[in-house]
N, C-alpha and C positions, 0 to 999 in steps of 0.2 A: 271047267263049266263054261258053256258057250252062251253069250248073251243073245237074247232074242230082241230083235229090233221091232218095235210097234210100227205097224203100217196103218196110216191114217186113211180110213175108208172114205172114199168120195161120196159126197150127198148126191141123191137122185134129184132129177129136175123138179119133181114134186116137193121134195123137202126144200130145195132151194127157193121155190116159188112162195112156200109159207113164210120163209124169212122176209121176202120182198113184200108180201101183203101185210106182214106185221109192221115193217117200216112204214108203209103207206098208211096204215091205220093210225100209228103214232102221229104221223105229219098232218093227217086230216084233222086230228083232235086239236092240233095247234093253229088251225086257221083262225084268223082274227088277231093273233098275237102280234105285237109290234115289231118292226124291223129295228134292230139296234146294231151298229157297227161292232164287230167282236163279240157279240153275244152268242152263247151256245146254249140257251134255255135255262130253265123251263118256261120262263115267262116272257122272253124276247129273243130274237134270233137274227143273225145275219144269214146269208145264203148258205154258206158251208156249215155254219153252226147248226141250222135246221136239219140238213141231210145227215150230218154226223150224229146228231141227237137221235133221229128216228132210227137209223141203222144200229146205233149203240143199244137202244131199247129192244131191238130185234136180235141182238147178239153178235153184231159185226162191228168191230172197232175200225174207224177210218182216221186218217190224219186230219188235222184241224182246218187247213187252208184248201181252197179250190184247187190250185195248181198241184199241190202235194196229193191230194185224192186222185186227180187224174193220173199222176206219175205212179202212184202206189198200186193202183188196181190195174192188173194186166190184162184183164178180159175187156177189150175194147169192142164197141158195137156200132154199126153204121145206122144211119137215120132209118133206113127201110127195115131194119131188124130190131127196132125199139120194142121193149116189153115193159109192163108195169114193174116197177122197182129199179129200172136203169137210172142212172144219174146222167143228166145232159148238161153240157157245158156250151157256153156262149161268149162271143166276142173274142178278139185276138188275145192271146195269153191265157185263155180260159179264166176270165175274170168273173163269171157268174155261173153258178150250178143250181139245178133244180132236180126234183124227183119225179120221174114219170109215174103218174097216177092211174091212167087208164089209156088204153089204145082201142079206138072204135073205128074199124075200117082203116082209112087213111088219116083219121084225125088222132092226134096225140095230145094228151093233157098232162100238165105237171103242176106239182105243188112247189112253191118257192117263196122265199122272203126277198122281195125285189129291191127295196131301197129305202133310205131315210124318209120318214113321213109316211110310209106305207105299212102294210101288214101282210102276214102269211095268207096266201091265197092259192086257189087252183085256177090255172088259166089254159086256154087252148093255144097249142103252139102254132101261130099263124105264119103267113109268109115271111114277116119280118123276122120272127125267131128262126125260121128255116134258113134265111139268109145270113144270120149271125151265128148259127150252129157251128160249134167248133170241135165237136166230138162227144162221145158217150162212153160210159163204162158199165159193166155189170158186176156190182160187189157181192152178189149173192150166190 
């Protein structure tokens, strides 16, 4: 008897976008929650904890830390090709991550958990962020 190998069917762009939009919706519901180093939700988050939590709720498991997320997701994306749901990394060594929440023309917004004393928020990626941009991945 011959074994039949299951072939995993690739998801369509539409199916993949649904996953991204679900992760964005989860992250948006967490706006206002406090930053806490090492926290991965549901009531407080650090930057990688927030994106990991949002994608886990959308059905995608990501590694825990910023650098390991960047290394594990092989679909890299340039600044000019960013789409909602992409993860954006900043500073040398990819020490901060946010979730692209919307793209309007050349304006890109992300949801992130910035630092101690702050909270989950949506921000426009301004010139400072563009200068400190260190890469992006598409986990969906």
